[in-house]
C-alpha positions as CSV (number, residue, x, y, z in Angstrom):
1,X,-4.1,30.0,16.5
2,X,-5.3,27.0,14.6
3,X,-8.2,25.1,16.1
4,X,-7.4,21.6,17.2
5,X,-9.0,18.7,15.4
6,X,-12.1,17.1,16.8
7,X,-11.4,13.8,18.6
8,X,-12.7,11.7,15.6
9,X,-10.1,13.5,13.4
10,X,-7.0,13.1,15.6
11,X,-4.2,11.2,14.1
12,X,-3.9,7.7,15.4
13,X,-0.7,6.6,17.1
14,X,-1.9,3.1,17.8
15,X,0.9,0.7,16.5
16,X,-1.6,-2.2,15.9
17,X,-3.7,0.0,13.7
18,X,-0.7,1.3,11.8
19,X,0.5,-2.3,11.2
20,X,-3.0,-3.3,10.0
21,X,-3.2,-0.3,7.6
22,X,0.3,-1.1,6.2
23,X,-0.6,-4.8,5.7
24,X,-3.8,-3.9,4.0
25,X,-2.0,-1.5,1.7
26,X,0.6,-4.2,0.7
27,X,-2.1,-6.7,0.0
28,X,-4.1,-4.3,-2.1
29,X,-1.0,-3.3,-4.1
30,X,0.0,-6.9,-4.7
31,X,-3.5,-7.8,-5.7
32,X,-3.9,-5.0,-8.1
33,X,-0.4,-5.7,-9.6
34,X,-1.4,-9.4,-10.2
35,X,-4.8,-8.5,-11.6
36,X,-3.2,-6.1,-14.1
37,X,-0.8,-8.9,-15.2
38,X,-3.4,-11.7,-15.3
39,X,-6.6,-10.1,-16.5
40,X,-7.1,-9.8,-20.3
41,X,-7.2,-6.0,-20.5
42,X,-6.9,-3.9,-23.6
43,X,-3.6,-2.4,-22.5
44,X,-0.3,-2.9,-24.5
45,X,1.8,-5.6,-22.9
46,X,4.8,-3.4,-22.0
47,X,2.5,-0.9,-20.3
48,X,0.8,-3.7,-18.4
49,X,4.2,-5.1,-17.2
50,X,5.3,-1.6,-16.2
51,X,2.1,-0.9,-14.2
52,X,2.3,-4.3,-12.5
53,X,6.0,-3.8,-11.6
54,X,5.3,-0.4,-10.1
55,X,2.6,-1.8,-7.9
56,X,4.8,-4.7,-6.8
57,X,7.8,-2.6,-6.1
58,X,5.7,-0.1,-4.1
59,X,4.3,-3.0,-2.1
60,X,7.8,-4.4,-1.4
61,X,9.1,-0.9,-0.3
62,X,6.1,-0.4,2.0
63,X,6.6,-3.9,3.4
64,X,10.3,-3.4,4.0
65,X,9.7,0.0,5.7
66,X,7.0,-1.5,7.9
67,X,9.2,-4.4,8.9
68,X,12.0,-2.0,9.7
69,X,9.7,0.2,11.8
70,X,7.7,-2.5,13.6
71,X,10.2,-5.4,13.6
72,X,9.0,-8.8,12.7
């Protein structure tokens, strides 16, 4: 039989903590997407746009799923 996880490694079922982690994830994705767009990096423009859009779309999907799960 598999050993149970120690108390510090148990998965958290606290809704407030889950909301915080989801909000933090969305903020990080949006920030990275905007930085990729705005900073003068040596990446071709189409690739920069694609990277930024993937980050922004992922943030929108996570935000929508969190809103659906936790309500407003």
